[in-house]
N, C-alpha and C positions, 0 to 999 in steps of 0.2 A: 691483165692482172692475174696473179697467181693465188689460188685459194690457200688456206692454212693447211696444217698437217693432216687434218681430217680428210679422208678420201670421199670426195663428192662425186655424184653422178654428173653427167654433162648438163642436165637441166638445173641441178643445184649449183654447179659452178657458174652457169650463166646468171642465175639469180644473185649469187654472191657478188659477182663482178658488177652487176647493175646497182645493187645497194651500196657496194663499196665506192662506186663512182659518184653516186648521189651524196654520200657522206663526205667524200673528198671535195665535191663542189661546195658543200656547206662548211668546209674548213677542218674536217676531221679525217685524217688519212690513217686508216686502220692497218695499212701495210707497213709503213715506217713508224707508226706510233706518234706522229706529229699532230699538234692541235693548234689551229689559228682562231682568230676571232670569227664569229658567225657571219656568213655572208647574207645578202638580201635574197628575197625570192621565196616562193612557196612550192615545194615539191612533194608530190604524193606518188608513191609506188605501191604495187601490191605483189605479194608472193602467194599464189593460190595453188591448191592441189587437194586431192582427196586424202582421206585418212591413210596414214602409212607412207605418204610421199616424202616425208622428211622436213616438213615445215618447222616443227618444234626444234629439231636438231639444228637446222639452219639458224633459227632465231637465237638459240642458245650459243652457237658458235659466234654469231655477230655480237652478242652481248659480251662474251668473254674478250673478244678483240677490242671492243670499245673500252672495257674495263682496264685492259692492259695499257691502252693508250692514255689513260688518266681521266676518262669521262666520269663525272659525278652522277650517281644514280639517284633520282628523285623518287621517294617511296610514297609520298602522299601523307605520311604520318607527321613529318616535320620538314620545313625548309628553312635554311639559314637565309640571312639577308643576301640579296642578289649581288654578285660581284661581276664586274665588267668582263674579267677574263674567264669566268666560269663557263664551262660547256657541260651540258647535262643530258641525261637519257632517262626517259620514263618508259617502263614496260607495262602495258595496260591490258586489261580484259574487261568485258562488259559486266561480268558477275563475279562475286567473291569466290564462288566455287571454281570458276574457270581460272581465276588468279591463283587459287591454292594448288591447282593441278600443275601450273608452271613452277610455283615455289617448291613443290615436292621434287622437281627436277633440277633444283639449284638456280633457278632464274628468279630474281627478286621482283616479282610482279605485284601490281596493286590494281585497284578497280578504277574505271573511268570516273566514277562518282568522287573518289578520293582525290583525283586530280582537278576536276572541275570545281570542287568545293574544298578549300584548304583550311586546316585548323589554325586558329589564332592563339598562340601560346602566351601565357603570363610571362612578362619580361624576366622575372627571377628564374623561372623554370626553363626559359629559353636558353639561359647560360648552360644549364645542365645538358639540355638537348644538343647544343652545339658541341659540348665536350664529348658526349657520347658518340656523336657522328664524326669525330675527328676534326672538327672545324673551330675548336676553341680550347682554351686552357681549363684545367680542372678547377672547379669553383673553390674559393678560399673557405677555410673553416668557419670564419665569421658569418659568411653568407649562409652556410649550411645550418648554423645555429639559429639564424633568424627564421629559417624554413622548418625547423624542427627535425632536421636530418643529421646523420652522423657519417663519418668517413666509412664506417663499416657498411652502412646502408648504400652509400654511393658505390662502393666496390661491388656490392651484390647487383646493383643496377647495371654496372659496366659489364659484369660477367654475363648477365642475361642478354644485353645488347650484342655483345660479341658473338653469341650463339644464334640469336634469332633476328638480329637487325631490325628490331621494332622499338621505337622510342616509347610509345604508350605502354607496351609490354614491360619495358625496362623500368619505367616509372611506377607501374603497378606493382612490380616486384619490390619496390621501395615502400609499399603500403599506401600509395596514392591512388585517388580516383581520377578519372578523366577530367572532371570539372575542377579539380585542384590546379591543373596545369593548362587546360584548354579553356579559353574564354568564350569561344564560339567558332562558327564556321562562316567563311565568306566565299562568295562567288569569285573565281579567279579573274583577275583583270590583266595582269602582266603575262606576256607570252612565255613559253618555255623554249626548248631547243629541239631535241630529237625525240620522236615518239615511235615506239613499236606497239602495234595493237594486235593481239591474238584474238581468235574467234571473231574476226571482223565481219563474218556473215550475219552476226547478231546486231550490228550497228544499225540504228535507224537514221533517217535523214538529219534530224536535229543533232544527234550526237556527232555524226560525221562532220557537219558544218562547224560545231563547236571545236572539235579537235583540229580542224584545218585552221581555225583562227589562232589556236594556242601553239601549234607546232609548225614552224617553218619547214621542217623535214619530217614527213610522216610515212611510215612503212606499215602496210596492212598485211596481215597473214590470215588467210581465210580458206574455207572449204566451199566451193561453188555448189556442191551436192547437198548441202544442208538446207534447213528451212529458213526462208527469209523472214524478217520481222513482220509481225501482223500489220495489216493495212498498208503494205508497201508494194503491192502488185507483183509480188514474187521476185522482185529485183533486189540485188545486193549492191551496196554502195560501190564496191570495187569494180562492178561490171560496167559502170559508167566511165571509167578511166580510159584514156587513149590506149590503143593496143600496145604501143611502145612502152607504156608504163605498167603493163600486166605481164608478170613472169610466171609461167605455169610449170609446176612440177608434175611431170607425167609418170615417172617411174615409181612403182610402189615397192619401197625398200623392204618393208617388213614381210612381204610375201616370201622372200628368200628364207625366212625363219619358219615357213610352213604355218602361217597363222590362219586357221580356218574361219575365224570371225571376220577378218578383213577380206578373205576370199568371197564370203557370202555378200558382204557389203558392196564389193566392186562388181559382183555379178549383176547387181541391179542396174548397171549402166546399159545392159542389153535391152534394146528397144522392144524386141520381140518377146521378152520374158513376161509370162503371166504370173498372177499370184499363185495359182495352183502349181505351176512348174517350179516356182521359187520354194514353195513349201516342200515339194518332193526333194529339192536340192538340200534343204535343211535336214530333212529326215535321213537322207543318205549320209550326210556329213556326221550327224549325231551317232549313227551306227558304228562309225569307225574312229571318232575322236571325242574324248570326254570333255573337251572345251566347249562343245556345242551339245545342248540337251534338248531333245524333243519331249517337252513336259506336258503331261496330261492334266496337271493342276498347278496352281500357284503355290509356291512354298512360303507359308506364313512366317517361318523362322527368318528368312532373308528380308522380309518387308520391314523389320524393325530398324535396319540400318541402310538398306538399299531399296528404294521405292520401286514398285511395279510401274512400268512405263505404259501409258495408255494414250489414245487419241481423244476420246470423248470424256467430258466432265462427268456425265452420268455414270460411266464405267468407273471413273476414279472414286466417286462417292460410294458406290456399291462395294467396291473392293475394300475401302477403308472400313465400312461398317462390318463387312465379313471378317476382317482382321481383328477388330475390336471384340466382336462376338466370339471368335475362336479363342481369344485369350480371356474371356469372361470379364471384360471391362464393363463396369457399371455405366449407366447412362448419365449419371450426375457427377462423375469424377474420372480422372485419368489415372492410369497405373504407371508407376515408375518404369522407365524404359520406353514409353511410347514416343515415336518420332513426331516432330513438329516442323513446320516451316514458317518463318517469320513473314507476316504479311504487311508489316509496316509498324510505325510507332505513332500512337495517337496521344499526343501531349500538347497542351496549349503553350504559347510562348513563355508564360511565366515559369514553366517547368523546363526551361532550356538546359539547366545543369543536368537534369536527369537524362535528357536525350543525349547529351554529350557523353555521359558515363556509359550509356548503353552502346552507342555507336563506337566509342573507343574500345569497347570489349568485343566488337565484331557483331553485335546484334543489329543488323540492318536488314532491309527487305530482301527476302530470298535466302537468308541464312538458314542452314540446317541445324536443328536443335533437338535435344533429347530431354524429355521431362524427367526430373529427378524426384519430385515430390512437392508438397505444399510448402510455401514459405512461412516465416515466423508471424507474418501479419496477414489478415484476411485479404484475399484477392492477389496475393503474391505467390509466385511459383519459383522453385529452385530449378535451374536449367543448366544444361551443358551445351555450349555453342561449339559445334563441330569446326575444327580447323583454327580455333582461336588459341593464342599463346596462353591466355588466362581464361580457360573455358567455363569455369563454374561461377554462377552468380544467382542472385535472387532478385526477381523483377516483378513489378506490377504487371499483370497479364490479363489479356482478354482472349480466351481460347474458344474457337468456333468449331463445333462438330457439325459438319454438313450431313443432312439426311436425304435419302432418296425421295424424289417427288415432292420435296418441300423447298419453297423459295428461300425461307429464312433459316439460317443455321441454328442449332441448339447450342446454347452457351451454358455449360455445366456450372461454371463459376467464373467470376471476373471482377477485376478492379474497375473503378469508374473510368480510368484512363490508364494507358501504358502500352506495352508491346502487344500487338495482336498476332495470333497464330492460327494456321490451318493445320489439319492433320497431315503427316508426311509419309504415310505408308504407301501411297500411290501418288504419282504426279503425271501431268501431261508431258508428252514428248517435246512439245514446244518449251516448257519450263525446264526440262532436263538438258536442253542444249547447252553445251559448254561444260557440263559435269561429266565425271567418270566414276565408276564404282568397280571393284574387283569382280563382282557377280551381278549380272543384270537380267531381270525378267521382263520380257516383252509380251504384252497381252495381244496375241495374234488375232483374236476375233475383232478387235478394233481396227487392225490393219486391213482385215478383210472387208470391214464395213466401209472403209475409205476406198477400197478397190471397187466395191459395188456402187459407190456413189459416183464414180467416174470423174472425179474432180482432177484438175491439173493445176500446176503452179509453174509459171514461166515455161510452159510447154512440156513439163515432165509430170507424169502421173503422181498425184499427191501421195498415194500409198507407197510408192518407191522412195520418195523423200522421207516420209515418216519411218519406214523400215530402215533406211540407211542411217538416219540420225540415231534411232533407238539402238541399233546393233553396234554402232561405233561408240556407244557409251560404256561398253563392256571392256574391261582391261584384261581379264583372265578367262571368264566363262560366260557364255550366253545361254539363257534358258528361254526357248521359244514356247510359250504357253498356248496350247491349242484349245483348251476347254475352260468354261467358266466354273471352275471348281477350286476349292481352297483346301490344301492339306492341313491337317491338324498340327498345331505346334508340338515339337518334341520336348520343349522346355519352356518354362514361364519367362515372361519378360523380366529383364534385369538391367542393372547398370554396371555390373562388375567389369565389363569389357572396356569401359570408358576411362581414358587417362585423366587423372585429376590435375595435371599441370605440375609445375615445380613446387617444392615445399614452401618456397618463399611466397608464391602466389596463393597457396591454399590458406594462408593466414587470414586473408581478407575475402575469401571466396564465398562465405556465407552471409556477407553483409547485404542488406536490402538496398536496391537502387530504385 
């Protein structure tokens, strides 16, 4: 088989051919653009390689080839009624942050959770969703009148969908809440078709088994040098596949662009490399390239939008407290601009509509959030959800501030139930996996502590896995922090840098959920 116009390396071409053959066996020929009915069988392939080996480029090229062949992309936001002749593709990631990294590169990814649990739409609004996604006719004016909508509002929703490809976002631009058009969520029962999974190193056994049930053709893209899921013996799901179904990308393409961050990450593959020798390598690189910084202290200014990456929870809590103290944050309140991470939604079944509203706006476990200020009602907080099409909302909140040497967190204020949050100025390297930020600070004393502990994971020293994952979270600049010191902020916390979303969405952004 011949790869497309993109110039592939030999290992990328081999992986392309293997995936193309698996798709052809399933009835989708990406070379001549023909589509047949799905065949029987269950095929799982993996494309694995370290950072910079071209996994994302290959995934994106395969997506575009399938799109040109006429494959329908399943987003997880809305699915039309299943058609016999329909062939579909879902591009998945384990976390919302990992999915947003793909979306920023033009690949319409969604989370595994959104595929395993699908929204059930109100029948009236389902007609609008089908029209927005190109699978139905524009709703008649009499239907719109019954729903309290106008042609002008419908045009606004269509313009939003054409730009963002999000059904919930488009309906929100029409002034609707998620619970207006979503009746609930159900566990998927019917199988889908073709699935691409990025960051497959993060999959646990249960997720992998669920995905194999759902997708007759499943392609995993993963990095074998990352951290395996907790309580999984250091083994990743793609490592159990037959050798013939594992396609390894060896060549590091971005090294040709003289990327010092990737050079450092791949130097960790040297079995003889010690922690001390690695730090000397970082110090030498920092002396000649501004993209790597030998930092004597943590930069508190960066922590507001890019968390410090640590190994130990105790370090995470102490850095968060130091950050809050440096900004003069009171113990009983948050300052506008403080970063948070959603730790789940605590709502009983009778408040199902509120949960739907929050999840439709992107407020799910692991979501990065910025505190904007108190809401209009006691216990409510105004929040900005990073990466959401409609980022600003007011929600019942339970905000936990963890304290050093204290088992129970301090809760400065809280609703009786709602979305729960932890502070986000520092996170563990395990939690950061799948995410990327322009500037990343790695707390080196924690990496050294892992080195001294002498622990291994799947035969590789744990400190090397931690360092590799932490370093490869940096898109542009790596700060290797060598001392437990915090630089004073150069400016107060604020929210001026946060986009407010489209003007249509801002109309409903201050409503309490």
